[in-house]
N, C-alpha and C positions, 0 to 999 in steps of 0.2 A: 697310403694306397694299398690296396689288397691285390695280391697276385692270384689269378684264377686259372685253374686247369680244367679243360673241358674233356669229359670221358663219356660222351654221348654216341660214339660210333660215326661221326662225321655226318655227311648227308644234309639235307635241307634243315633239320633240327639244329645242327651245329652252326649253319650259316645264320639263322635267325638269332641265335645267342650271340654270335660274333658281332653281328651288326649291332645289337643293342648295347653289348659291353663297350664297343668302340665309342658309343656316344656318351659313356660315362667315364671318360679317361681320367677325371679328376678323383675318381673313387676306386677304379679297378684298372688292372693291367692283365692283358691275356698271356699266357706262357706261349712261348714259340711253337710248341708241338702240342698236338692233341693225342689223347689216348684212343687208339682205333681198335683195340682188342683187349679184353679183360687180362690177358696174359701179360701185357706190358705195363699194367697199372703201377704195381710196386716199383719198378725200375724208373719209370718216368717221374713218379712222385719223389724218389730219393734224388734225382737229378734236378728237378725244377723247384722243389720245396714250396709248393703252392701254400696260400693261406685258405683258399677256398677250392674244394674239389666238387665239381658238379658231374653227377653220373646219371645214367638212364637205365632203369631196371631192365628193359626189353631191347632197346636199340643198340647197346653196347654189345658187340659180338662175344661169345664165350663157348668154350667146349661143353659147358654144362647145359643140359636140357632144361626146359621150363619146368615150373613146379617146385616141389620140395627141394630137389637137387640144387636148383639155381638159388633158391631162397637161403639154403645153407651156405652156398658160396659167398653170398653178399654178407651174411652175418658173420662168418668166419673172418673175411677180409677186413670188415669195418672193426671188428673187435681187435684183430691183429694191428691195425692201423692206430687204433686208440692206445694199445700197449706201448707202441713205439714212439708216437707223436704226441700223446695225451690228447688234449683238446686244441692243440695249435693249428690243426687243419679242420676247418669247417666243412661238413659234408652236406651237399644239397642232393636230394634224393628225388629225381622225376620218374613218375611212373603213371600207370592207368589202372588204379585198384579202387575199390570201394572204400570209403571211410572206415567201416567196421572190419576191414581185412586185419586179421590177427598178426600178420607179418609186419604191419605198420607199427603195431605195439611194440614189437620186438626192437624195430629200429629206434623208437624213441627210448626204450629202456637202456640202449647204449649210446645215448646222447646224440642222436640224429634228430635235430629239431626243425630242420628246414625241409619239409615234405610237401611236394606238389603232386597230387595224386590224380588229377583230372587231365583229360585230354587237351581241353582248351586252358591254357595257362595265361594269366594276366602278367604280361612280361614287366609292366612298370610296377606292378605290385611286387613281383620278385626282386626287382632292383632295389626298391625302397626297403624291402625286408633284408636284403643282404647289406645295405648300407648301415643298417641298425645292428645291434649285437644279437645273438641267437636267443631266442625267448621260448620258454617252455610252454608259456600260455598258447602259442601258435600251434604247438603240436599236441596239447592235451586232448583235442578232439579225437586223436587216433588211439588213445589208450583204451584197451579192452582187457579183460581177464585173460591171462596167457596161459595156456595149458602146455607144459613142455612136451607132452606126447604127440602134438600136432606135427612137429618136425622131426620127431624121433631123436630128440637130444638126449644125452646120457646124463640124468640127475639122479641123486641118491634117494633112498626111501623117505628120508626125513623131508626132503625138498617136496616129493610128491605128496606126503601127508599134509604138508602146510598148504599146497595148492588146493588140495581137496577140501581142507577146512575153510579155505577162502571161498571156495565155489559153494559150499553148503550154506553160507551166509548170503545167498543170492538175493534175498528180500531187501536188503540194505542197498541203498544208492552208494556210488563211488565216494561221494562227499561224506556220507555217514560212516563208511569204513575208515576213511582217512582220519575223521574226527576221533574214531575209537582208537585207531592206532596212536594218534597223537596224545590222547589222554592217558593211555596205558604207557607210553614212553615216559611221560612226565612222572608217573608213579614209580617208574624203574622196573616194572613187571617184565618187560620183553627186551630189555637192553642186551643182556648177554646172548639171548636167543637171536637177535638180529645181527649181532657181530658174527656169529657162527653160520648164518644162512649163506649157502653157497649161490653164486650167480646163476641166474636162469640159463644164460646162453653160454654154452661150453665151447671154447675154441679149440679146434684141433691143431696139433702142433704140425707145422709145415716144415719138413726137413729138406733143405736145398743141398743137393750134391754139387760141390764146387771143386774146380781144380785150382791148386795153390801153386803160384809161380811168381817169383820176383816181388813185385809191390802189390798188385791188385788181385783180389779174389773175384772170379766170375764164374757164370754158369756154364758157358760153352767154350769160350776161346780165351786166350790169354792177351791181355792188354799190357804192354810193358811201360816203362817211365813212370810218371806220377800221377797219371789220370785215375780218378775214382768213378769208373763207369762199369756198369754190369750189362751184359747182353744176354737176353733170354734165349734159351735153347727152345725154339718154336718147333712145334710138331703139327704137320697137317696130315690128316687122314683122308686118302683117297682110294676108293674101291676097297675099303677095309684095311689098307696098309699104312701104318705111320710113316711119314717121311720127316726126318730131321731138317731143319732150316740149314741152308748152305749159302756161304758168301764166296764168290769166285772173282778173282782178280785176273783180268786179261789185258795183255799189253805186249810191248816189243822194245828191245833196246834200240831199234831203228825205226824212223818214220816212214809212213807209207808202206808197211809191211802187212797190213790187213787186220789189225787187232780189232777195229770196229766192224769191219766185214764179219769176222768170225764171231764176235759178240752177238751181233744181229742174228746170225744164223742159229747159234746156240739158244738164244732167248726164245726165238720163234719156235724151235723144234721142242723145247721143253713145253711151251704153251700148247702146242699141237697134241702133247701127251696128256694135257689136262692139269698140269702143275702150274701153280700161280708163280709168275716171274716178274722181277723188275730189272730194268735196264737203266744204269746210272752212268751218264757220260761225265767225264771229268770237267769240273767247273773252272779249272785253271787253264784251259786251253781254248782255242777257236771252237765255236759251236758248229756242229756238222749234222747231227741226227735230226734236228728240228726241220731243217730244209730238206733232208733226205727223205722225210715221210710227209712232205708238203704241208707242214704245220701252219703256214700262213693262211691256208684255206680251211684246213680241218679245225684248227684251235687259235684263232688270231689273238684272243685275249690271254693266251697261256703264259704263265711265268712259273719257273721251276720251284721246287721246294727250297732250293738254296736262296732264292729271292724271298720267299715266304719267311724264312727263318733269319734273315739278316737285314732286311731293308724295312724302312718306315712305310707302312702300305696306307695309301690314300683310299679311304672308304668309298670315295665317289668314282674311283677309277675301277673299271670293270676287270677283275683278274680271276683266272682259273688256274688252280694249282694241280689239278689231276688231269692226266692225258693217257689214254689207253690206245694202242694200235694193235689190232688183230691179237687181242688178248694178252699183250705184253704192256706192263705198266712202265711208262717213259718218265724219267726224271733227267731232263736235258736242259740246257741253257737256251733261252730264246735269243737269237743273235741281235735282234733289234731292241727289245724290251729290258735286256739285262747286259751288264758289263761282263768282261772277263774278270773273275773274281780273284782276289789275292789270298794268299794264306793266313793273313790277319783278318780278312773278312770272314773266311770259312776256316777256322782252325779245326783240329782233330775232334773237339768236343761237339762242334755244331755237325760235323759230318756224321758222327756216330748218332746223334739225335735224329738225323734223317734216316739213317739205317734202322734205328729202333722204331720209328714211326711206320716204316714199311710193313706191310701184312704179308708180302709175298714169301713163299717158301724158299725159292731161289732168288738171290739177288746178285746180279752180275755188275762188277765195277769195271768200266772201260778205262784203264789207266793211260793208255797211249804210251808216250815215251816218258812219263813223269816219274819213273821208278826212282830216281834220285832225290826226289822231294821227301822231306822228313815225314809228312803226313801219310804217304803211301807206304813208306817203311813201317809205320805204326799199324796202318791198315793190313798190311802184309801179315803182321802177327796175329790178327784176329781172323783172317780168311781161312776158309776151309780148303780151298784149292786155288792153285796159281797156274795160269796157262800163258807161257810165252809163245809169241808167233814170230817164225823165222822164215825167211825166203831163201831160196838157193843162190845166195849171192856170195862168192868167194871172198871178195874184198871185205864184206861185212863180217864174214866168218872168221877170217884172219884178225881182223880188228878186235873182235869179241874174244878170241882165244889167246891174244897177246898177254902173257903173264905180267908185264909190266904196265898194262893199260889200267889207269886208276878209274877212268870213266866207266868201265864195265865191271868194276870189282864187286859191287853189290849185287848185280845180275848173277856173277859166277857163284857168289855165296848162296843166293836163294836157290840156285840150280842144284845145289846139294840136298835141299830139303826134300823129304818123301812126298809132301804135298805139291810139288811143283813138277810140271810136265811141259814138253815142247809140242806145239803143233806146227807142222810144215804147211805153209800156205803157197799156192802156186806151184805145188810139187807134181811130179810124175812118178809113177811106180819105179821106172828105170833108175831114177835119181837114188832110190833107197838102197840100191846095190852099189852105189858109188863107194869106194873104200873110205874116203874122207868122211862123208856123211856117216856111214856105218860106224866108224871108229869114234867119232865125237859125240854122236847124238843117239845112237841105237837104243841105249837104255833108258833115255828121257822122253824120246819122241812117242807119244801116245797115239798119234794119227796125223793124217795129212789131208789138206784140202786141195783138190785137183784145180787145174786152170779151167776157167770159163770164158767164153767169148765176150769181148767188150759190148757187142750188141745186145747180148742177153742181160748183162748187168746194167747196161744203160737203160733198157726197157723197163726194168724193175724200178730203177730211180725214177724215171719219167712218170711212172704210174703211182709211185709212192708206196709200193707194196714190199714185203719181205721177199727175198730171193727164193726162200724155201717153197713159197707158193707157186712157183712155176712148175706145172706137172712134168715137164721134161727133165727137170734136175731133182725132183723130190727124192728118188731113190738113190741117187749118188750122194746127195747131201746127208741123207739119213744114215747111209753106211759109213761115211766119213765121220759123223758125229757119235755113232754108236759106242765107240770105246770111251769117249768123254762121258756120255750118259750113263754107261754101265758103272763108271766110277763114282758118279754123283748120286744116283738113285738106288734104292733097295732092289735086289733081285726079284724079291717076291712082288713088288709093284709092277716091274716090268713083265713078269710072267702073266700077271693078271690083265695087263693091257693087251696081251696077245702079240707082243713084238717077236719077231723072228730073227733079230739081229744077234750075233754073237760077238765075243771080244775080238778085237781086230788084231789077232795074232799073225805072226808070220810077215810082218813088214820088212824086217831085215833078215829073212830067212832064220830067224830064231824067235822063240816065244818071248813075249813081253809079259811080265808078271805084275799085275796091277793090284795093290794092296791099299786099302784105306786105313791109315794109322789112327788108332783110337787110344787116347791115354786113359789110364785108370781114374775114376772120378773118386774124390775123397771128400 
């Protein structure tokens, strides 16, 4: 049975392929995840080790523009894939190009023999072709005379002279040329010359800057223990400013402290700024957000990515795995269609696959009170920022600060990290002057969320809308979230957005210095 990885950018094209491969389960099995952007291709291939990779020339998103730049990206990628995996991965190239397109000749020259170049593809023909071994005869129709100058590839003078000599013999048919070459090879006249001939497609060396720590090498964050996973350093360009990908863990040592409330506020505020954002609710706890945003009416057939990645899916059952509420991508458990998952069902590796599949620049993980779970201790290591939500509750504060309390030991350790901050929820400005609050949390509390009336909050729940969208409270919420957003997003981006917010200094009658720690890349 062959393992198939789809890299066609999702959408209707992907759904059609999924349905047809599901009908051929005796021959193929689909990987749990899809490649939704070119930047994730190498990492997901390394994780899933597919036998067949199906890509689409146009529909798979990429930072590269169309034309020669995109063609060069494909050729360099495929050549690098060949160098690492040889021919163990069969590449199926879907596109909409004429048969005599020279780019297709380059693909065949690097052993891409399954090319479907028409808008209307015979799916059954594709399935039958992939059940068989790769055959050169099926790709021979795309062979053209390849001119290295077409895509501005670097070749030496001898290679150019050889190509020009081949073009000069244009009156001969391809078969006649091949016959001549074969004849000369038998005589031994060109044996040495062919050995020295450089390859037409030159692969540029891709240098990955990696942070080295403990066991695993990775691009952006450090994953401890024995997991062999890489997380790509995603960059989104908005208004001409590059924004690095950000993973934020939000939770609390105590239940009902408002971690989900704050997570929703931050996610929506980022979306209002034009930043792509995903909100992921903990799959190990009771579902909340699906009902909070009236999911049973908006998306009754919804099931989360956790379900998609872990359950046997009945193709006859209508299932939707994508859900967006007011520009926020929601990955939340359906309270009826899905169980409360266990750590064995969704281990760290599966959770990270879902993170890799997300295309959002900012990903918010709502941890709730699950901080002591091993999986969240691992996710903490790869997070960019961590936000703890605290209420002004003296009993909880005393419990938290007790040096002999083992239950909050992990929390206190994480609080020492530079990437960890506290947000006060249901706070009043007068509380910030309290000597106990000032002494314990002045250096770590980045902001606070004021109290709102129960009627206002209930109304937003009743309408299934984000609380940010109530005009009355927009300014208050924006000011409360400003220092967090200043810590997350580049200043250049915020300036171009025309925001007038400044760092939320003076909370405790002293300035709070916010620095984003950056490790040297080696």
